[in-house]
C-alpha positions in Angstrom: -11.8 27.0 52.1 -10.4 24.6 54.8 -6.6 24.6 55.1 -5.3 21.1 55.8 -2.4 18.7 55.2 -2.7 16.1 52.5 -1.1 12.8 53.5 1.6 11.5 51.2 0.2 9.7 48.2 -3.4 10.7 49.0 -5.0 13.0 46.4 -8.5 11.6 46.8 -9.8 14.7 48.6 -8.2 17.0 46.0 -10.0 15.1 43.2 -13.3 15.6 45.0 -12.7 19.3 45.4 -11.8 20.1 41.8 -14.3 22.4 40.0 -13.7 21.4 36.4 -15.3 24.6 35.1 -13.1 26.8 37.3 -9.7 28.3 36.6 -6.6 26.9 38.3 -3.4 28.8 39.0 -0.1 27.0 39.2 3.1 29.0 40.3 6.3 27.5 39.0 3.9 26.1 36.4 6.2 26.2 33.4 8.6 23.6 34.8 9.1 20.7 37.2 6.4 19.8 39.7 4.2 22.7 38.6 4.1 21.5 35.0 3.4 17.9 36.0 0.6 19.1 38.2 -0.9 21.0 35.3 -0.8 17.8 33.2 -2.5 16.0 36.1 -5.3 18.6 36.2 -5.7 18.4 32.5 -6.0 14.6 32.5 -8.7 15.0 35.3 -10.7 17.3 33.1 -9.8 20.8 34.2 -10.5 23.1 31.3 -8.6 26.3 32.2 -5.2 26.7 33.8 -2.9 29.6 34.3 0.8 28.7 34.4 3.0 31.2 36.2 6.8 31.4 35.7 9.6 33.9 36.0 11.5 33.3 32.7 9.6 34.3 29.5 8.9 31.7 26.8 9.0 32.6 23.1 5.8 33.9 21.7 3.2 31.3 20.6 3.8 32.3 17.0 7.3 30.8 17.3 6.2 27.5 19.0 5.6 25.5 15.8 9.0 26.2 14.4 10.7 25.5 17.7 8.8 22.2 18.1 9.8 21.2 14.5 13.4 21.9 15.2 15.9 19.3 16.5 17.2 21.5 19.3 17.4 19.7 22.7 16.6 22.6 25.0 14.6 23.1 28.2 12.5 25.7 26.3 11.5 23.2 23.6 10.7 20.6 26.3 8.5 23.1 28.2 6.6 24.2 25.0 6.1 20.5 24.1 4.6 19.7 27.5 2.3 22.8 27.4 1.0 21.9 24.0 0.4 18.3 25.2 -1.8 19.7 28.0 -3.7 21.9 25.4 -4.3 18.8 23.3 -6.2 17.3 26.2 -8.7 20.1 25.8 -7.4 22.5 28.5 -7.0 26.2 27.8 -3.6 27.5 29.0 -2.7 31.1 29.9 0.8 32.1 30.7 2.0 34.7 33.2 5.6 35.7 33.6 6.7 37.8 36.5 7.8 38.0 40.1 5.3 36.6 42.7 6.2 39.2 45.2 5.0 42.2 43.1 1.5 42.5 44.6 0.2 45.3 42.4 1.2 43.5 39.2 -0.4 40.3 40.4 -3.6 41.9 41.5 -3.9 43.9 38.2 -3.4 40.7 36.2 -5.9 38.6 38.0 -8.5 41.3 38.2 -8.3 41.5 34.5 -8.1 37.9 33.5 -10.9 36.7 35.8 -13.3 39.0 33.9 -12.4 37.3 30.6 -11.0 33.8 31.4 -13.1 32.9 34.4 -13.1 32.8 38.2 -10.0 31.2 39.9 -11.1 28.2 42.0 -7.7 26.8 43.0 -4.1 27.6 43.5 -1.0 25.3 43.4 2.0 27.2 44.8 5.2 25.3 43.7 7.4 28.2 42.6 11.1 28.1 43.6 13.5 31.0 43.0 16.7 29.6 41.4 20.0 31.3 40.8 23.6 30.5 40.0 25.7 28.9 42.8 22.5 28.3 44.8 23.9 25.3 46.6 26.5 27.3 48.6 27.2 27.7 52.2 25.3 30.5 54.1 28.3 32.7 54.4 28.9 32.7 50.6 25.3 33.4 49.6 24.4 36.7 47.9 21.9 38.6 50.1 19.7 39.8 47.2 19.3 36.2 45.9 18.7 35.0 49.5 15.8 37.5 49.8 14.4 36.6 46.4 14.1 32.9 47.5 12.3 34.0 50.7 9.9 36.4 48.8 9.0 33.9 46.1 7.9 31.2 48.6 6.5 33.3 51.5 5.1 36.5 49.8 4.0 34.4 46.8 1.7 32.4 49.1 0.6 35.4 51.1 -0.2 37.6 48.1 -2.1 34.9 46.2 -4.0 34.1 49.4 -4.9 37.8 49.7 -5.9 38.3 46.0 -8.2 35.3 46.1 -9.5 35.6 49.6 -13.1 36.2 48.4 -13.1 33.6 45.7 -14.1 30.7 47.9 -11.3 28.6 46.6 -11.7 24.8 46.4 -8.0 24.2 47.0 -4.8 26.0 47.8 -1.9 23.6 47.7 1.6 24.8 48.7 4.7 22.6 48.1 7.2 22.7 50.9 10.4 20.7 51.6 11.9 18.4 54.2 14.9 20.8 54.1 12.8 23.0 56.4 12.7 20.4 59.2 15.7 18.2 58.7 19.0 20.1 59.1 21.0 17.5 57.1 18.8 18.1 54.1 19.4 21.9 54.2 23.2 21.8 53.7 23.9 24.6 51.2 20.2 25.4 51.1 19.7 27.7 54.1 17.7 30.2 52.1 15.4 27.5 50.6 15.0 25.8 54.0 14.2 29.1 55.7 11.7 30.1 52.9 9.8 26.8 53.2 9.8 27.0 57.0 8.4 30.5 56.9 5.8 29.5 54.3 4.8 26.5 56.5 4.2 28.8 59.4 2.0 31.1 57.3 0.0 28.1 56.1 -0.4 26.8 59.7 -1.6 30.1 60.9 -4.0 30.3 57.9 -5.4 26.9 58.9 -5.9 28.1 62.5 -7.8 31.2 61.3 -10.2 29.1 59.2 -11.1 26.6 61.9 
């Protein structure tokens, strides 16, 4: 595994490194960028994906009735997108839990890799969200502040540790300009700091693999 930056708009190298028979893990995978990346993988031919999120979705037994309803909710939209991915021929597993609980993560992946297949790639796009997140530093709740840091930084570190012997094809981490442009971090000091710390971890990881 070689850690490197991918220039904006260039996914050519990523396409070449995809092992279509491998399993790909996407944190923040049940919404936003993570879910879009899952659809991208599925369209490229990836057959197995694990989507990781923090908020549980209803059981699969309930999905048909939810999709048949007229409710306009984020849950229905998420379920709809996941089923669209499965219709492309991709098997989807769901994991719900905190990324900074190492023991739970390791136990889960030790088990699922025996039955579902070996993980060959990770996309780390998870973001911890909470009410009144866009507030000034002095008004931020310390517990929520720490959760934002743990999700980004420990999430990357723990997944890296768990899969260190997997010979991963890719490990993609999504950062933010808020970590380097002060004007973009207004009200987002926790998010900016989390991305900056994660960036430093990735830079150090690149150095160690050279």
